[in-house]
C-alpha positions as CSV (number, residue, x, y, z in Angstrom):
1,M,0.0,0.0,0.0
2,A,1.4,3.3,-1.0
3,T,1.6,6.1,1.5
4,K,0.7,9.7,0.7
5,A,3.1,12.5,1.5
6,P,1.9,14.6,4.3
7,Q,-0.1,17.6,3.1
8,S,0.5,21.0,4.5
9,S,-2.5,22.3,6.4
10,K,-2.1,25.7,4.8
11,S,-2.4,26.6,1.2
12,N,0.2,28.8,-0.6
13,A,-2.1,31.8,-0.3
14,E,-2.6,31.3,3.4
15,A,1.2,30.9,3.9
16,T,1.7,34.2,1.9
17,V,-0.8,36.0,4.1
18,D,0.9,34.6,7.3
19,A,4.3,35.8,6.0
20,A,2.9,39.3,5.3
21,D,1.3,39.4,8.7
22,A,4.6,38.4,10.4
23,E,6.4,41.1,8.4
24,R,3.8,43.7,9.3
25,D,3.9,42.6,13.0
26,A,7.7,43.0,13.0
27,D,7.4,46.5,11.6
28,A,4.4,47.5,13.9
29,L,4.8,49.8,16.8
30,Q,4.6,47.6,19.9
31,L,2.5,49.8,22.1
32,D,3.2,47.6,25.2
33,A,6.8,48.7,25.0
34,F,6.3,52.2,23.7
35,L,7.0,54.6,26.6
36,P,5.0,57.6,25.3
37,Y,1.9,55.4,24.9
38,L,2.4,53.7,28.4
39,L,2.8,57.1,30.0
40,S,-0.3,58.4,28.3
41,V,-2.4,55.5,29.4
42,L,-1.1,55.8,33.0
43,S,-1.8,59.6,33.0
44,E,-5.3,59.2,31.6
45,T,-6.1,56.3,34.0
46,V,-4.8,58.4,37.0
47,S,-6.6,61.5,35.9
48,Q,-9.9,59.7,35.3
49,S,-9.7,57.9,38.7
50,L,-8.9,61.2,40.6
51,S,-11.6,63.0,38.7
52,R,-14.2,60.7,40.2
53,L,-13.4,62.3,43.6
54,Y,-13.6,66.0,42.6
55,G,-15.9,65.7,39.6
56,E,-18.8,64.3,41.6
57,R,-18.1,66.4,44.7
58,Y,-17.6,69.8,43.0
59,G,-18.8,69.4,39.4
60,I,-15.5,70.3,37.8
61,S,-13.7,68.7,34.9
62,I,-10.1,67.5,34.7
63,P,-8.8,70.7,33.1
64,E,-10.7,72.8,35.6
65,W,-9.2,70.9,38.5
66,R,-5.7,71.3,37.0
67,V,-6.3,75.1,36.9
68,L,-7.5,75.1,40.5
69,A,-4.6,72.9,41.6
70,I,-2.0,75.2,39.9
71,L,-3.6,78.4,41.2
72,G,-4.0,77.1,44.8
73,P,-0.4,77.4,45.9
74,H,0.5,80.2,43.5
75,G,-2.2,82.8,44.2
76,T,-2.5,85.1,41.2
77,M,-1.3,84.0,37.7
78,T,-2.0,84.5,34.0
79,A,-3.6,81.8,31.8
80,T,-0.2,81.6,30.0
81,E,1.6,80.9,33.2
82,I,-1.0,78.2,34.1
83,G,-0.6,76.6,30.7
84,A,3.2,76.6,31.0
85,I,3.2,75.0,34.5
86,G,0.5,72.5,33.7
87,Q,1.6,71.8,30.1
88,M,-1.9,72.6,29.0
89,H,-2.8,74.0,25.6
90,K,-4.0,77.6,25.7
91,T,-7.5,76.6,24.4
92,K,-7.9,74.1,27.2
93,V,-6.8,76.6,29.8
94,S,-9.1,79.3,28.3
95,R,-12.2,76.9,28.4
96,A,-11.4,75.8,32.0
97,V,-10.9,79.4,33.2
98,A,-14.3,80.4,31.6
99,A,-16.1,77.5,33.2
100,L,-14.5,78.3,36.6
101,V,-15.4,82.0,36.3
102,E,-19.0,81.0,35.5
103,K,-19.1,78.7,38.6
104,R,-17.6,81.5,40.6
105,F,-14.5,79.5,41.7
106,L,-12.2,81.9,39.9
107,E,-12.1,85.6,39.2
108,R,-10.3,87.6,36.5
109,E,-8.8,91.0,36.7
110,R,-7.2,92.9,33.8
111,N,-3.4,93.0,34.1
112,R,-2.4,96.6,34.4
113,A,1.1,95.8,33.1
114,D,-0.3,94.1,30.0
115,Q,-3.9,94.9,29.1
116,R,-4.0,91.9,26.7
117,E,-4.1,89.4,29.5
118,A,-6.0,88.8,32.7
119,L,-4.7,88.0,36.2
120,L,-6.5,85.0,37.6
121,R,-7.1,84.1,41.2
122,L,-9.3,81.8,43.2
123,T,-12.5,83.2,44.8
124,D,-13.3,82.4,48.4
125,Q,-15.4,79.6,47.1
126,G,-12.7,78.3,44.8
127,R,-10.1,78.5,47.7
128,T,-12.5,76.5,49.9
129,I,-12.8,73.8,47.3
130,Y,-9.1,73.7,46.8
131,E,-8.4,73.4,50.5
132,E,-11.1,70.8,51.0
133,F,-9.7,68.7,48.2
134,V,-6.0,68.8,49.1
135,P,-6.2,66.0,51.7
136,S,-8.1,63.8,49.3
137,A,-5.5,64.4,46.6
138,R,-2.7,63.6,49.0
139,A,-4.4,60.4,50.1
140,F,-5.0,59.4,46.5
141,N,-1.3,60.0,45.7
142,A,-0.2,58.0,48.8
143,A,-2.4,55.1,47.8
144,L,-1.1,55.2,44.3
145,V,2.6,55.2,45.2
146,D,2.0,52.7,47.9
147,A,2.5,50.1,45.1
148,L,6.2,51.1,45.2
149,S,8.9,50.7,47.8
150,P,10.5,53.9,49.2
151,S,13.5,53.3,47.0
152,E,11.3,52.7,43.9
153,R,9.5,55.9,44.6
154,A,12.8,57.8,44.7
155,Q,13.9,56.1,41.5
156,L,10.6,56.9,39.8
157,Q,10.8,60.5,40.8
158,S,14.4,60.7,39.4
159,I,13.4,58.9,36.2
160,L,10.4,61.1,35.6
161,E,12.5,64.2,36.1
162,R,15.1,62.9,33.6
163,L,12.5,61.9,31.1
164,T,10.7,65.2,31.3
165,E,14.0,67.1,30.7
166,R,14.8,64.7,27.8
167,A,11.4,65.2,26.2
168,R,11.9,69.0,26.4
169,D,15.3,68.6,24.8
170,L,13.8,66.4,22.0
171,S,10.9,68.9,21.5
172,R,13.4,71.7,21.0
173,S,15.4,69.6,18.6
174,I,12.3,68.8,16.6
175,S,11.3,72.5,16.6
176,E,14.8,73.3,15.2
177,D,14.6,70.5,12.6
178,Q,17.6,68.8,14.3
179,F,15.9,65.5,15.0
């Protein structure tokens, strides 16, 4: 009795598709190892979690909280200064400021030194919200970093500072077409 040669379970067309898939996968950006993506996911996850605390309590959005959190310890600032500290686009700052003014958490006053911009400060109500929320924000931060040992926390702080500086350097290089 003659035996048949084993048949491949895949046709030539299927093998070609598999090879193309393998090549595409090799060229694909592996998001689980892409630091900008991982940092973005972490940032968004933390922001959304934290926003559940202040969003429900005070009816404010993530950008609004960021403006309050930046103004809280600084007192009076311009929207440009808030945007620079918080790495927020001017449109996002402007919308957050308008919403906070409408809610009476923030007040604007024309800058006498530069009539084109306004000086922003927390109202008494805005200051109260900020002061009420600080303990919750600190507790959230403590719970988050509790996943790390004290030495890992120190390492993470150092790593984040170095990566932030490096990202700024890269941004400047890109702006100067040197990347």
